[in-house]
C-alpha positions as a printed Julia matrix, in Angstrom:
302×3 Matrix{Float64}:
  -9.33   -2.45   16.2
 -12.32   -2.62   18.53
 -13.8     0.5    20.1
 -12.64   -0.75   23.5
  -9.04   -1.13   22.3
  -9.17    2.34   20.72
 -10.39    3.92   23.96
  -7.72    2.13   26.0
  -4.71    3.36   24.05
  -6.18    6.87   23.69
  -6.76    7.17   27.46
  -3.2     5.97   28.12
  -1.77    8.63   25.79
  -4.03   11.3    27.28
  -2.85   10.67   30.85
   0.81   10.76   29.85
   0.42   13.89   27.72
  -1.36   15.85   30.45
   1.52   15.23   32.87
   4.16   16.03   30.25
   2.29   19.18   29.18
   2.22   20.6    32.72
   5.94   19.85   33.21
   6.89   21.5    29.9
   4.82   24.63   30.5
   6.25   25.08   34.0
   9.76   24.66   32.59
   8.99   27.13   29.79
   7.89   29.7    32.39
  11.1    29.31   34.42
  13.55   29.09   31.53
  11.97   31.47   29.01
  12.66   28.9    26.29
  10.6    29.28   23.12
  11.36   25.69   22.12
  10.1    24.49   25.5
   6.95   26.6    25.14
   6.38   25.18   21.65
   6.75   21.67   23.05
   4.33   22.48   25.88
   1.75   23.84   23.43
   2.36   20.82   21.21
   1.69   18.39   24.07
  -1.35   20.38   25.15
  -2.66   20.17   21.6
  -2.06   16.41   21.66
  -4.15   16.17   24.84
  -6.99   18.06   23.19
  -6.63   15.84   20.14
  -7.07   12.72   22.25
 -10.29   14.14   23.67
 -11.51   14.62   20.1
 -10.54   11.04   19.24
 -12.47    9.77   22.28
 -15.53   11.67   21.1
 -15.15   10.06   17.67
 -14.93    6.59   19.22
 -18.01    7.3    21.34
 -20.08    8.56   18.41
 -18.98    5.69   16.17
 -20.43    3.24   18.71
 -23.97    4.51   18.17
 -26.24    1.98   16.42
 -27.83    2.65   13.02
 -30.96    4.79   13.03
 -33.43    6.26   10.54
 -31.09    9.13    9.62
 -27.97    6.96    9.5
 -29.06    3.49    8.34
 -25.44    2.42    7.8
 -24.39    3.45   11.27
 -22.16    6.23   12.6
 -18.75    4.67   12.0
 -17.44    7.55    9.89
 -17.74    9.89   12.87
 -14.42    8.4    14.0
 -12.86    9.6    10.74
 -14.43   13.07   11.04
 -12.97   13.67   14.49
  -9.62   12.24   13.41
  -9.65   14.8    10.57
 -10.39   17.52   13.11
  -7.33   16.35   15.05
  -5.17   16.97   11.99
  -6.59   20.5    11.62
  -6.08   21.24   15.31
  -2.51   19.93   15.16
  -1.82   22.18   12.15
  -3.3    25.34   13.69
  -2.94   24.81   17.45
   0.56   23.36   17.33
   2.29   23.88   14.0
   1.34   27.42   13.01
   1.74   28.73   16.57
   5.2    27.2    16.9
   6.34   28.58   13.55
   5.12   32.03   14.61
   6.97   31.75   17.93
  10.12   30.58   16.16
  10.13   33.49   13.71
   9.34   35.97   16.51
  12.27   34.76   18.65
  14.61   34.8    15.68
  13.95   38.51   15.25
  13.74   39.2    19.0
  15.98   36.63   20.74
  15.67   36.28   24.49
  18.18   34.6    26.82
  17.28   31.12   27.98
  17.7    30.49   31.73
  17.83   27.37   33.91
  18.8    25.29   30.9
  19.42   22.16   32.95
  15.76   22.17   34.03
  14.68   22.36   30.4
  17.09   19.64   29.31
  16.02   17.35   32.16
  12.31   17.7    31.43
  12.81   17.3    27.69
  14.98   14.22   28.26
  12.36   12.63   30.52
   9.61   13.48   28.02
  11.66   11.92   25.24
  11.89    8.67   27.17
   8.12    8.58   27.74
   7.21    9.55   24.18
   9.82    7.16   22.79
   8.34    4.3    24.77
   4.84    5.17   23.51
   6.09    5.33   19.91
   7.85    1.97   20.22
   4.62    0.51   21.62
   2.75    1.87   18.57
   5.33    0.36   16.23
   4.96   -3.02   17.94
   1.2    -2.85   17.42
   1.71   -1.95   13.76
   4.13   -4.87   13.34
   1.62   -7.24   14.95
  -1.13   -6.19   12.55
   0.72   -5.69    9.29
   1.89   -9.29    8.82
   4.05   -9.58    5.71
   3.23   -6.08    4.45
   5.84   -3.35    4.7
   5.53   -0.88    7.57
   5.05    2.2     5.39
   2.59    0.38    3.13
   0.53   -0.72    6.12
   0.62    2.78    7.63
  -0.88    4.14    4.39
  -3.38    1.29    3.97
  -4.74    0.66    7.47
  -8.31    1.78    8.22
  -7.73    2.19   11.98
  -7.65    5.98   12.03
  -7.14    6.15   15.81
  -3.99    4.04   15.63
  -2.61    6.14   12.76
  -3.34    9.45   14.51
  -1.85    8.38   17.85
   1.25    7.05   16.08
   1.54   10.31   14.11
   1.28   12.36   17.31
   3.86   10.24   19.13
   6.29   10.23   16.21
   5.96   14.01   15.88
   6.53   14.37   19.61
   9.73   12.33   19.5
  11.12   14.26   16.54
  10.07   17.58   18.05
  11.74   16.71   21.36
  14.97   15.79   19.59
  14.96   19.18   17.83
  14.12   21.03   21.06
  16.87   19.23   23.0
  19.43   19.96   20.28
  18.35   23.59   20.05
  18.53   24.26   23.79
  21.88   22.46   24.06
  23.29   24.57   21.22
  21.91   27.72   22.85
  23.79   26.82   26.03
  27.05   25.83   24.32
  27.19   28.83   21.95
  25.5    31.37   24.18
  23.3    32.31   21.2
  19.55   32.19   22.1
  18.63   32.16   18.42
  19.3    28.41   18.41
  16.32   28.1    20.73
  14.24   29.95   18.14
  15.45   27.58   15.43
  14.31   24.65   17.55
  10.9    26.26   18.01
  10.6    26.73   14.25
  11.59   23.13   13.53
   9.01   21.82   16.02
   6.35   23.8    14.17
   7.43   22.49   10.78
   7.33   18.9    12.07
   3.78   19.4    13.35
   2.63   20.94   10.08
   4.15   18.07    8.09
   2.55   15.36   10.26
  -0.79   17.2    10.25
  -0.74   17.35    6.45
   0.0    13.61    6.24
  -2.8    12.73    8.68
  -5.3    15.01    6.93
  -4.55   13.36    3.58
  -4.94    9.84    4.96
  -8.11   10.55    6.95
  -9.73   12.52    4.1
  -9.59    9.41    1.94
 -11.4     7.39    4.62
 -13.89   10.15    5.3
 -14.94   10.41    1.67
 -15.45    6.66    1.19
 -12.25    4.67    0.75
 -12.31    1.11   -0.53
 -11.89   -1.61    2.07
  -8.85   -3.89    2.04
  -8.68   -5.94   -1.2
  -8.66   -9.13    0.86
 -12.35   -8.54    1.68
 -13.44   -8.99   -1.93
 -10.96  -11.83   -2.4
 -12.58  -13.59    0.55
 -16.0   -13.08   -1.07
 -14.8   -14.62   -4.33
 -13.35  -17.56   -2.4
 -16.66  -18.08   -0.58
 -18.6   -17.98   -3.87
 -16.24  -20.49   -5.51
 -16.65  -22.86   -2.56
 -20.46  -23.0    -2.97
 -21.51  -25.14   -5.97
 -24.78  -23.21   -6.28
 -22.85  -20.12   -7.4
 -21.0   -19.65  -10.69
 -19.03  -16.43  -10.17
 -18.91  -12.89   -8.8
 -19.86  -10.57  -11.64
 -19.16   -7.24   -9.97
 -18.41   -6.22   -6.4
 -17.48   -3.25   -4.24
 -16.35   -2.96   -0.61
 -16.42    0.4     1.21
 -14.93    1.2     4.61
 -17.74    2.68    6.72
 -15.69    3.08    9.88
 -12.94    1.34   11.88
 -13.76   -2.36   11.63
 -16.96   -1.72    9.66
 -17.17   -2.68    5.98
 -20.06   -2.58    3.51
 -19.96   -5.09    0.64
 -22.29   -5.14   -2.37
 -22.0    -7.61   -5.24
 -23.73   -9.04   -8.27
 -23.37  -12.83   -8.44
 -24.27  -15.47  -11.02
 -26.0   -18.61   -9.74
 -26.68  -21.95  -11.37
 -29.56  -21.77  -13.84
 -31.19  -24.89  -12.39
 -32.03  -23.22   -9.08
 -35.65  -22.45   -8.33
 -36.75  -19.19   -6.73
 -36.75  -20.49   -3.13
 -33.42  -22.27   -3.71
 -31.9   -19.05   -5.06
 -33.05  -17.11   -1.99
 -31.7   -19.81    0.34
 -28.34  -19.83   -1.47
 -27.94  -16.05   -1.16
 -29.07  -15.93    2.46
 -26.75  -18.82    3.35
 -23.74  -17.19    1.7
 -24.45  -13.87    3.4
 -24.69  -15.56    6.78
 -21.51  -17.61    6.4
 -19.47  -14.76    4.97
 -20.41  -12.33    7.75
 -19.61  -14.98   10.36
 -16.16  -15.52    8.84
 -15.45  -11.78    8.44
 -16.3    -9.87   11.61
 -15.36   -6.6     9.89
 -18.13   -7.01    7.28
 -21.19   -5.43    8.86
 -23.34   -5.17    5.73
 -23.44   -7.57    2.77
 -25.83   -7.12   -0.14
 -25.91   -9.79   -2.87
 -27.89   -9.41   -6.09
 -28.38  -12.33   -8.49
 -27.71  -11.44  -12.11
 -26.58  -12.97  -15.38
 -24.27  -10.25  -16.71
 -21.84   -7.7   -15.31
């Protein structure tokens, strides 16, 4: 995913979440619903998260410098990790606290039709956004399974936005069910149960995102197809014999570093060897726009 694409879908989610957040918080004030308040806080946290993601995208765009010779791509992963922490603390823990508090001290929920209407409208918007994310995943994953691609993709922004939207949909379903049960039974503790479930959903999604982003932040291997493409390129050049050893590291969304030891034909002279390596580096980087750095070292043994 390009930085422009990342910014576009983050801005779209931010605008929608700000509107939904205001509607939920106003409804929470009028109805006294803990589940609605939890949803409002959740959406507000999502809005803050998208601002953090935009900062990550902006910092990742910075060119390499003396202090960061391999660029700033991992800044996107750092801010995505901060999103997971903020979702855990700002949304999940707060909602669990509110749920437990209202279980022990239940309060009547008023103007339930207002709450149900706003939650229903929010569910439609969040559901549409989630379906749009799923379509993008399906477009990118090819023949790979959805869950496998979700775990393997290096586009942290896409994963985080999908995680937020999926959590929002599930949280809204719980909140709708809780408020409806509170109205039907006349027992406000159902509203507290909904608040608690929203918090648990946020904590679970935050834990998943933190685990996935941590792996990228600490230096996750790039997709195996990168090294397979390198081996294919080496085999296609008669001046090379084989790839002896290679490694590909994800440096940021769409930014891969590749280093390899390669065996060349013994008959090559020094200038011919240099030309062969430079030519392979040039062709490989042209064919793989995600490979930003490629270092090839001639050798005779692994």
